C-alpha positions as CSV (number, residue, x, y, z in Angstrom):
1,X,91.6,89.8,62.1
2,X,89.8,92.2,64.5
3,X,92.1,94.3,66.7
4,X,91.6,94.1,70.5
5,X,90.4,97.5,71.8
6,X,92.5,98.9,74.5
7,X,90.5,100.5,77.4
8,X,91.0,104.3,77.6
9,X,92.6,105.7,80.7
10,X,89.2,107.2,81.7
11,X,87.1,104.1,81.1
12,X,84.9,102.9,83.9
13,X,84.5,99.4,85.3
14,X,81.1,97.8,84.8
15,X,80.0,98.5,88.4
16,X,80.1,102.2,87.8
17,X,83.3,103.0,89.7
18,X,86.0,105.1,88.1
19,X,89.2,103.3,87.2
20,X,91.0,105.2,89.9
21,X,88.5,104.1,92.5
22,X,88.7,100.5,91.4
23,X,92.5,100.6,91.7
24,X,92.4,102.2,95.1
25,X,89.8,99.7,96.3
26,X,91.7,96.7,95.1
27,X,95.1,98.0,96.5
28,X,93.5,98.9,99.9
29,X,92.0,95.4,100.2
30,X,95.3,93.7,99.3
31,X,97.6,95.9,101.4
32,X,95.3,95.6,104.4
33,X,96.1,91.9,104.6
34,X,99.4,91.5,102.8
35,X,101.1,94.8,103.6
36,X,102.4,97.5,101.3
37,X,105.8,95.9,100.6
38,X,104.3,92.5,99.8
39,X,101.7,93.8,97.4
40,X,103.0,94.3,93.9
41,X,101.7,96.6,91.2
42,X,100.9,93.5,89.2
43,X,98.8,92.2,92.1
44,X,96.9,95.5,92.1
45,X,96.3,95.5,88.4
46,X,95.1,92.0,88.4
47,X,92.7,92.6,91.2
48,X,91.3,95.8,89.8
49,X,91.2,94.7,86.2
50,X,93.1,97.9,85.1
51,X,96.0,98.0,82.7
52,X,99.3,99.7,83.3
53,X,98.2,102.5,81.0
54,X,95.2,103.1,83.2
55,X,97.3,103.0,86.3
56,X,99.9,105.5,85.2
57,X,97.1,107.8,84.0
58,X,96.0,108.2,87.6
59,X,99.2,107.5,89.7
60,X,102.8,108.3,89.2
61,X,104.0,105.3,91.1
62,X,103.1,102.7,93.7
63,X,104.2,105.2,96.3
64,X,101.7,107.7,94.9
65,X,99.0,105.1,95.1
66,X,100.0,104.4,98.7
67,X,99.6,108.1,99.6
68,X,96.1,108.1,97.9
69,X,95.1,105.0,99.9
70,X,96.3,106.6,103.2
71,X,94.4,109.8,102.4
72,X,91.2,107.8,101.8
73,X,91.7,105.8,105.0
74,X,92.1,108.9,107.0
75,X,89.0,110.4,105.4
76,X,86.9,107.3,106.2
77,X,88.2,107.1,109.7
78,X,87.4,110.8,110.5
79,X,84.0,110.6,108.7
80,X,82.7,107.3,109.9
81,X,84.4,106.7,113.3
82,X,85.8,109.8,114.9
83,X,83.7,112.8,114.1
84,X,80.2,111.2,114.5
85,X,80.9,110.7,118.2
86,X,81.9,114.3,118.7
87,X,79.2,116.0,116.6
88,X,76.8,116.9,119.5
89,X,78.2,119.9,121.2
90,X,76.0,119.4,124.3
91,X,76.9,115.8,124.9
92,X,79.1,114.9,127.9
93,X,82.6,114.6,126.6
94,X,83.4,111.3,128.3
95,X,80.4,109.8,126.7
96,X,81.7,111.0,123.3
97,X,85.1,109.3,124.0
98,X,83.3,106.1,125.0
99,X,81.3,106.3,121.8
100,X,84.5,106.5,119.9
101,X,86.0,103.4,121.7
102,X,82.8,101.5,120.9
103,X,83.0,102.4,117.2
104,X,86.5,101.2,116.9
105,X,85.6,97.9,118.6
106,X,82.6,97.5,116.3
107,X,84.7,98.0,113.2
108,X,87.0,95.2,114.3
109,X,84.1,93.0,115.1
110,X,82.7,93.5,111.6
111,X,86.0,92.6,110.1
112,X,86.2,89.3,112.0
113,X,89.6,90.4,113.4
114,X,91.2,90.3,109.9
115,X,93.6,93.0,108.9
116,X,93.8,95.0,112.2
117,X,94.1,98.8,111.9
118,X,95.1,99.7,108.4
119,X,96.9,102.9,109.6
120,X,98.6,101.0,112.4
121,X,99.7,98.3,109.9
122,X,101.3,100.9,107.6
123,X,102.9,102.6,110.6
124,X,104.5,99.4,111.8
125,X,105.6,98.3,108.4
126,X,106.9,101.6,106.8
127,X,107.8,104.1,109.6
128,X,111.5,102.9,109.7
129,X,111.9,102.5,105.9
130,X,109.9,105.3,104.3
131,X,110.1,108.8,105.6
132,X,107.2,110.1,103.5
133,X,104.8,107.5,104.9
134,X,106.2,107.9,108.4
135,X,105.5,111.7,108.4
136,X,102.0,111.3,107.0
137,X,101.1,108.5,109.5
138,X,102.6,110.6,112.4
139,X,100.3,113.4,111.5
140,X,97.3,111.0,111.4
141,X,97.9,109.7,114.9
142,X,98.6,113.3,116.1
143,X,95.3,114.4,114.8
144,X,93.6,111.5,116.6
145,X,95.3,112.3,119.8
146,X,94.5,116.0,119.5
147,X,90.8,115.3,119.0
148,X,90.7,113.2,122.2
149,X,92.8,115.7,124.1
150,X,90.3,118.4,123.2
151,X,87.4,116.3,124.4
152,X,89.1,115.6,127.7
153,X,90.1,119.3,128.1
154,X,86.5,120.4,127.4
155,X,85.3,117.8,129.9
156,X,87.7,119.3,132.5
157,X,86.5,122.8,131.8
158,X,82.9,121.8,132.1
159,X,83.5,120.1,135.5
160,X,83.0,116.6,134.1
161,X,86.6,115.5,134.7
162,X,88.7,116.1,137.8
163,X,91.5,118.7,137.8
164,X,94.2,116.1,138.2
165,X,93.5,114.7,134.8
166,X,96.2,115.6,132.2
167,X,94.2,115.6,128.9
168,X,97.1,115.1,126.5
169,X,98.9,112.2,128.2
170,X,95.5,110.6,128.8
171,X,94.6,110.9,125.2
172,X,98.0,109.4,124.2
173,X,97.3,106.5,126.5
174,X,93.9,105.9,124.9
175,X,95.4,105.9,121.4
176,X,98.2,103.6,122.4
177,X,95.9,101.3,124.2
178,X,93.5,101.0,121.3
179,X,96.2,100.4,118.8
180,X,97.8,97.8,121.0
181,X,94.5,96.1,121.6
182,X,93.8,96.0,117.8
183,X,97.2,94.4,117.2
184,X,96.7,91.7,119.8
185,X,93.2,91.0,118.4
186,X,94.7,90.6,114.9
187,X,97.3,88.1,116.2
188,X,94.8,86.1,118.4
189,X,91.9,86.3,116.0
190,X,89.7,86.8,119.2
191,X,87.5,89.9,119.5
192,X,87.3,89.3,123.2
193,X,90.9,90.7,123.5
194,X,89.8,94.1,122.2
195,X,86.6,93.9,124.2
196,X,88.6,93.6,127.3
197,X,91.0,96.4,126.3
198,X,88.1,98.7,125.5
199,X,86.5,97.8,128.8
200,X,89.7,98.7,130.7
201,X,90.1,101.9,128.8
202,X,86.6,102.9,129.8
203,X,87.4,102.0,133.4
204,X,90.5,104.2,133.2
205,X,88.2,107.1,132.2
206,X,86.0,106.6,135.2
207,X,89.1,107.3,137.4
208,X,88.9,110.9,136.3
209,X,85.1,111.3,136.0
210,X,83.4,113.6,138.4
211,X,80.5,111.9,140.2
212,X,77.4,113.9,140.7
């Protein structure tokens, strides 16, 4: 009888991804829809095609996997959604903020309103029950708010925004408004909800904009 060969911990799936990448991809997809608590390790292994030996070669626990997923989500968000809008140092700062709002809207449109905001989902699910995730998620939203605060403060310094604008509270409002709009869009399955929210956030920005 021929023995079944057990995949090595460093084996690669047929599509060329590493086992670690395959596990993270499968877990991210499942947790985005089901949530962290309702996604079991067996679910992840089945979806990724990895064995338990493969898993524990790369991750100490499901919690460790969750942290890796969060780190990747943050990297993607910064690389694909946040920073591209703020890369041109000469661009009007309010235009950059509007670009960011549009990118978030487009991401939800492409997902067909399924899943909502992955970071927002984790925040609502785990902030009261897992201090490690709460702390990491808090730092993510703080970084988001800080980036928008900086843009508004620079706009104010350049005379693009009126002196009465308070950059930090305004940035906090933008973050809260977007997250709330994404949640309502997820519940209603209607992208028009987020379109309206983004439209109102843009209108809010015009209240502070200096007209030439």
